[in-house]
C-alpha positions as CSV (number, residue, x, y, z in Angstrom):
1,M,-35.6,3.4,0.4
2,V,-32.7,0.9,1.4
3,P,-33.0,0.7,4.8
4,I,-30.6,3.0,6.8
5,Y,-29.0,-0.2,9.2
6,K,-28.6,-1.9,5.8
7,I,-26.4,1.7,4.5
8,S,-24.5,1.6,7.8
9,L,-23.5,-2.2,7.5
10,F,-22.4,-1.3,4.2
11,L,-20.3,1.1,5.1
12,L,-18.7,-0.7,8.0
13,C,-18.2,-3.0,5.7
14,L,-16.6,-0.7,3.0
15,L,-14.6,0.6,6.2
16,S,-13.2,-2.8,7.3
17,I,-11.9,-3.7,3.7
18,T,-10.1,-0.2,3.3
19,A,-8.5,-1.0,6.6
20,C,-7.0,-4.2,5.6
21,K,-5.8,-3.2,2.5
22,N,-3.8,-0.4,4.1
23,K,-2.7,-2.7,6.8
24,P,1.4,-1.9,7.0
25,I,3.2,-4.9,6.0
26,D,4.6,-6.5,9.1
27,V,5.7,-10.3,8.8
28,Y,7.7,-13.0,10.2
29,D,8.7,-16.5,9.6
30,D,10.8,-18.6,12.1
31,F,10.6,-21.4,9.8
32,E,9.5,-23.7,12.9
33,A,5.9,-25.1,10.8
34,P,6.5,-27.8,8.8
35,S,5.8,-26.3,5.6
36,L,6.1,-23.1,4.3
37,K,4.3,-20.0,5.2
38,N,1.7,-18.2,2.5
39,I,4.3,-15.1,2.9
40,W,6.2,-17.0,0.1
41,S,6.4,-17.9,-3.7
42,T,8.4,-21.0,-4.3
43,D,8.1,-20.3,-8.3
44,R,11.8,-19.7,-8.7
45,M,12.9,-22.9,-6.3
46,E,12.8,-26.6,-7.5
47,S,10.5,-28.3,-4.7
48,H,13.2,-31.1,-4.0
49,S,15.6,-28.1,-2.9
50,F,14.1,-26.6,0.0
51,E,13.5,-28.5,3.6
52,I,12.8,-27.8,7.0
53,Q,15.8,-29.0,9.3
54,S,16.4,-29.1,13.0
55,Q,19.9,-30.0,13.2
56,I,21.6,-25.8,12.2
57,K,19.4,-23.0,13.2
58,R,19.5,-19.6,14.4
59,K,16.7,-19.8,17.1
60,G,14.1,-22.2,17.9
61,K,13.7,-25.8,17.4
62,S,13.9,-25.5,13.0
63,A,15.5,-23.6,10.0
64,A,14.9,-23.7,6.4
65,K,17.7,-25.4,4.0
66,I,18.2,-24.3,0.4
67,T,19.9,-26.5,-2.0
68,L,20.8,-25.4,-5.4
69,R,22.3,-28.0,-7.7
70,T,22.8,-27.8,-11.3
71,G,20.0,-27.7,-13.4
72,D,17.7,-25.8,-10.9
73,V,15.5,-23.4,-12.8
74,V,18.0,-22.3,-15.3
75,E,18.1,-19.0,-17.2
76,A,19.4,-18.4,-20.5
77,G,21.8,-16.4,-21.2
78,N,22.1,-13.2,-23.1
79,D,24.7,-10.3,-24.6
80,S,25.8,-9.0,-20.8
81,S,24.5,-12.1,-18.5
82,L,25.9,-15.5,-18.3
83,A,23.6,-18.4,-18.2
84,S,22.3,-18.9,-14.8
85,E,20.3,-21.1,-12.0
86,R,18.5,-20.6,-9.1
87,D,16.8,-21.7,-5.8
88,E,15.2,-18.9,-3.9
89,L,12.3,-17.7,-2.0
90,E,10.6,-14.4,-2.9
91,E,8.1,-12.5,-1.1
92,I,4.6,-12.9,-2.4
93,S,3.0,-9.7,-4.7
94,S,1.0,-8.5,-2.0
95,L,4.5,-8.1,0.3
96,E,6.1,-6.1,-2.4
97,S,7.4,-2.6,-1.2
98,V,7.0,0.9,-2.9
99,N,8.4,4.2,-3.4
100,D,8.4,6.7,-0.3
101,I,8.0,4.1,2.8
102,T,10.7,2.8,4.8
103,Y,10.6,-1.0,5.2
104,E,12.8,-2.7,8.0
105,Y,14.3,-6.3,6.7
106,Q,15.8,-9.0,9.1
107,F,17.0,-12.5,8.3
108,S,20.0,-15.0,9.4
109,M,22.1,-17.1,7.0
110,F,24.4,-19.8,7.6
111,L,26.9,-21.0,4.7
112,P,28.4,-24.2,6.4
113,D,32.5,-25.6,6.0
114,S,31.5,-27.0,2.7
115,F,30.4,-23.8,0.8
116,P,32.2,-23.4,-2.3
117,V,34.4,-20.7,-2.7
118,V,34.3,-19.8,-6.0
119,N,34.9,-17.0,-8.7
120,T,31.8,-16.8,-9.6
121,R,28.5,-14.5,-10.0
122,L,26.6,-15.8,-6.6
123,I,23.7,-13.8,-4.6
124,I,22.4,-14.9,-1.5
125,A,19.7,-12.5,-1.1
126,Q,18.3,-9.2,-3.5
127,W,15.7,-6.6,-3.9
128,K,14.7,-6.3,-7.5
129,E,12.8,-3.0,-8.8
130,K,9.2,-4.7,-10.7
131,C,10.1,-4.4,-14.6
132,P,6.7,-3.8,-17.0
133,A,8.6,-3.6,-19.9
134,S,10.4,-6.9,-21.4
135,Y,13.7,-5.2,-22.2
136,C,14.4,-4.2,-18.6
137,S,13.7,-7.3,-17.1
138,D,17.2,-8.7,-17.0
139,D,18.5,-6.0,-15.2
140,S,20.4,-6.2,-11.9
141,P,19.3,-5.9,-8.4
142,I,18.6,-2.6,-6.9
143,I,20.5,-3.8,-3.8
144,A,22.1,-7.8,-3.4
145,I,24.0,-9.4,-0.8
146,R,27.0,-11.5,-3.0
147,Y,29.6,-13.7,-2.0
148,R,32.3,-14.4,-4.7
149,S,36.1,-15.6,-4.0
150,G,35.6,-15.6,-0.4
151,K,34.0,-12.6,-0.4
152,L,31.0,-11.1,1.3
153,F,30.0,-7.4,-0.2
154,I,26.6,-5.7,-1.0
155,T,26.1,-4.0,-4.1
156,L,23.7,-1.0,-5.4
157,N,22.6,-0.9,-9.2
158,T,21.0,2.5,-10.2
159,D,20.9,4.2,-14.1
160,S,24.2,5.4,-12.5
161,G,25.5,1.9,-12.6
162,R,26.8,-0.4,-9.6
163,Q,28.6,0.8,-7.0
164,K,30.0,-1.4,-3.9
165,L,28.6,-0.6,-0.6
166,F,30.5,-2.8,1.6
167,E,32.9,-5.3,1.4
168,T,34.5,-7.8,3.9
169,S,36.9,-10.9,3.7
170,E,36.6,-12.0,6.9
171,E,35.6,-15.8,6.7
172,I,31.7,-15.6,7.0
173,K,31.2,-19.4,7.0
174,N,30.2,-21.8,9.6
175,R,28.6,-18.8,11.7
176,W,25.5,-16.7,11.5
177,L,25.1,-13.7,9.9
178,D,22.3,-11.4,11.1
179,F,21.0,-9.1,8.6
180,R,19.2,-6.1,9.3
181,F,18.1,-3.5,6.3
182,Q,16.3,-0.3,6.4
183,I,15.4,0.6,2.8
184,K,13.6,3.5,1.3
185,F,12.9,3.2,-2.3
186,S,12.6,6.3,-4.1
187,K,13.7,8.1,-7.8
188,H,14.8,10.9,-6.3
189,A,17.7,11.5,-3.8
190,D,16.0,11.1,-0.4
191,G,16.0,7.1,-0.9
192,K,18.4,5.6,1.9
193,I,19.7,2.2,2.7
194,I,21.1,1.6,6.5
195,A,22.6,-1.8,6.7
196,F,23.6,-3.7,10.1
197,L,25.5,-7.3,10.2
198,N,25.6,-8.8,13.5
199,E,24.3,-5.7,15.1
200,K,27.9,-3.6,13.0
201,N,26.2,-0.7,11.3
202,I,27.9,-1.3,7.8
203,I,25.7,0.7,5.6
204,N,24.8,4.7,5.8
205,Y,23.5,5.7,2.1
206,D,21.5,8.0,1.0
207,G,20.3,8.6,-2.5
208,I,18.1,7.3,-5.5
209,R,17.2,3.6,-4.8
210,S,15.6,2.9,-8.6
211,Y,15.5,3.0,-12.1
212,S,13.8,5.4,-14.1
213,E,11.5,5.6,-17.0
214,I,14.5,5.8,-19.8
215,R,15.2,1.8,-18.8
216,G,11.3,1.0,-19.1
217,Y,10.1,1.3,-15.4
218,D,6.7,3.0,-14.4
219,S,8.5,6.2,-12.2
220,E,4.8,6.5,-10.7
221,H,3.8,3.2,-9.3
222,N,7.7,1.4,-8.6
223,R,7.3,-2.2,-6.9
224,Y,9.9,-3.7,-5.8
225,Y,10.4,-7.7,-4.7
226,F,12.7,-9.0,-2.1
227,K,14.4,-12.7,-2.6
228,M,16.9,-14.9,-0.8
229,G,18.5,-18.5,-1.3
230,L,20.7,-19.1,-4.1
231,Y,21.6,-17.3,-7.4
232,R,24.6,-18.1,-9.7
233,D,26.5,-18.4,-12.6
234,R,25.5,-22.1,-13.9
235,M,28.3,-24.5,-12.4
236,P,28.1,-28.5,-11.5
237,E,29.0,-27.9,-7.8
238,P,26.0,-27.9,-5.6
239,M,25.7,-25.1,-2.7
240,C,23.4,-25.3,0.4
241,I,22.4,-22.5,2.4
242,Y,20.2,-22.0,6.1
243,I,18.2,-19.2,6.8
244,D,16.4,-18.2,10.0
245,E,14.1,-15.6,11.6
246,Y,12.7,-13.8,8.8
247,S,10.8,-10.2,9.3
248,K,9.5,-7.4,7.4
249,K,7.8,-4.3,8.6
250,E,7.3,-0.6,7.7
251,M,8.5,1.9,9.8
252,I,5.9,4.2,11.0
253,K,7.2,7.5,10.9
C-alpha cells in the first residue's frame, strides 16, 4: 500500500505541472541583454545579421538591429512566388497562438533614412498559420505588415484571398513605429484584429482569421506563429531595421 504522503506529493507535483502548462502567455523583451532571450528562434536568420546595439533605441540603453544582405536564408521561388531571402526573429513553438484566445502584441520598429524604397515584396512582421501539409506551406501570412514603394500597409489573407486593412503613404523612416495588435484567430466569423500605430487606432476588423482544412490546415488544432525582421524578394541592396520593446500576452476575459 502506497503511503498517503507519497500520494499527496505526487498529486501536488501533477497539479504544479498542469498549472505551468496552462499558465497564460506573458513575455517581454527590451533587448537590453547582450544576447537574445530564449523566447526567440533564429532558424530563419544568419548569425552575423543580428546585433544588440546602443546607438538607436526606443527605450533603455539598447535595441536589436537586423541587417539583411543578399543571399541570407534563401528560399527558392515557384510558380506563385519569386525567390526570397530573410533575416527574421521567430517566436519559439511554446509561444505559438491558438484559436479562440485573444493575444496582445506590442513592438517598436525603426527604419533609418538609408532604408531603400523599392517596388518589391517586403514584410517586416507577420503572423503565419502553421501548415501540417507540404502543399500549403507557401501560403501567404494571415496578417502581414508590409513596406513597398514608400507605403506601409497591413494585409489579411484567408481562403477568400488578400485584402488590405490599412495603408499610409506618410513618411515612416527615421522615426519609431510603435505597433500594438489585439488578435483573436478563428476559423469562424468571431475572429478579430484591433491594431494601433503610435497610439492611433488603425484597424477594427471582425471575421475569419484562419485558412481552412480545404487548403490542408488542421481546423481543430490551428496554431499561429509570429515573426519580425526583414523578408523580401531577392535583391542586391542591403537593408537594416531596428526593433525594441516587444511583448506578447494573453488577454484575460
